[in-house]
Residue, then its C-alpha position, 0 to 999 in steps of 0.5 A: m500500500a502506498s504511503i500517505f506521502t505517495r498519495i500526496i505526490n500522486g494528487e490523491i490527497p491534497g498537499r500545499f507544495v512548495w517545490a516539485d522536481e523530478r526526484v523530490v517534492a516539498f510540501l507543508d506539514a498538515f500538523p506543523q511544529t511552527d508555522g512554515h513547517v515543510l516536509v522534503v520527500p523523495r518521490e521514490e518510496i524508501d522507508r529509512w533515509t540511510d537506505l537511500p541511494d547516494d544520489l538521491a540522498a544528496r538531492l533530498f538534502h540539497v533541496g532541503h538546504l535550499i528551502g531551509k535558507v529561505l525559511p528564517e527570513t520568511f518567518d522571522a526566526p534565527r534558524t531552520g530546524v531539521v529532523i529526520e525521525g521516520f516513525e509515523v510514515p514509512h517514507t523518508h522525509l526531512h522536517l524543516f521548520p522555522a526554529r526560535g529555540p530548542q522548544d520548537f523541536d519538542a513534537s509535543n509542543k507544536t505551535g503552527s497553525q493548522d488553519a487552512a488560510d494560514q497554511d495557504e498563506a505560509a505555502r504562498r510565502i515560502r514559494a515567493a521566497l524560493r522564487e526570489a532566490g532563483h529557484g522558480a523552475s522548481v516551484p509550483d504555481e499557486p493553487e486556484a482559489 
């Protein structure tokens, strides 16, 4: 059975995409740690990040690096947090989120909004920042209202 991420990638479940290329996508986490929480996911369904082929791991981290660079300025945070845990979904993914301190890494302390309008705005801001940084070719168009 396909993972929930594969179903999002395939369009079976809606997702707020901020990046899409041939090998990697990124979309907002539906249950954000902080506002602007993005999941960076390979299209290929591989459970453990340590099982990724070297070239795919490099691509995943490269995309994570590009997105991670725009999150602090976009959400007024001093850092971008990154976590790889993989217990809830058996499909490798990076969690990237604007971080203001160690408390933002505590999964029981989620402060991000789940409100649809807030999530749409966060995705819009990330897409705009990525385009401004020169990555427009991999940034999907805004969804139509």
